[in-house]
C-alpha positions in Angstrom: 0.0 0.0 0.0 1.1 3.5 -0.7 -0.3 5.6 2.1 -3.2 7.9 2.4 -4.7 7.2 -1.1 -4.9 3.5 -0.4 -6.6 4.1 3.0 -9.3 6.2 1.2 -9.7 3.4 -1.3 -10.1 0.8 1.4 -12.8 3.0 3.1 -14.5 3.4 -0.3 -14.5 -0.4 -1.0 -15.5 -1.6 2.5 -17.6 1.2 4.1 -18.7 4.0 1.8 -19.7 2.0 -1.2 -21.7 -0.6 0.7 -23.4 2.1 2.8 -24.5 3.8 -0.5 -25.7 0.5 -1.9 -27.7 -0.2 1.3 -29.3 3.3 1.1 -30.2 2.7 -2.5 -31.8 -0.6 -1.6 -33.8 1.1 1.2 -35.1 3.6 -1.4 -35.7 1.0 -4.1 -39.2 2.3 -4.9 -37.8 5.8 -5.8 -35.6 6.7 -8.8 -32.9 8.1 -6.5 -32.6 4.7 -4.9 -31.5 3.1 -8.2 -29.0 5.8 -8.8 -27.6 5.6 -5.3 -27.3 1.8 -5.5 -25.5 2.1 -8.9 -23.1 4.8 -7.7 -22.3 2.7 -4.6 -21.6 -0.4 -6.8 -19.4 1.6 -9.2 -17.5 3.1 -6.2 -16.7 -0.4 -4.9 -15.7 -1.7 -8.4 -13.6 1.4 -9.4 -11.8 1.8 -6.2 -11.3 -1.9 -5.7 -9.7 -2.3 -9.1 -7.5 0.8 -8.4 -6.4 -0.7 -5.1 -5.5 -4.0 -6.7 -3.6 -2.4 -9.6 -1.6 -0.2 -7.2 -0.6 -3.2 -5.2 0.9 -4.9 -8.2 3.3 -2.0 -9.1 6.9 -2.5 -8.1 
């Protein structure tokens, strides 16, 4: 890991993204719920991939 950036990515992957997805699920009957769920899922995927790719650099 490379410091502060990776810490933020870990928070995004394991806390912020899942909380956003949970909020979106709770609001599933409203259009904002689908958007919140999708943004949470994209947050997890994007930051997870960045975290993994940074770990492979020499």
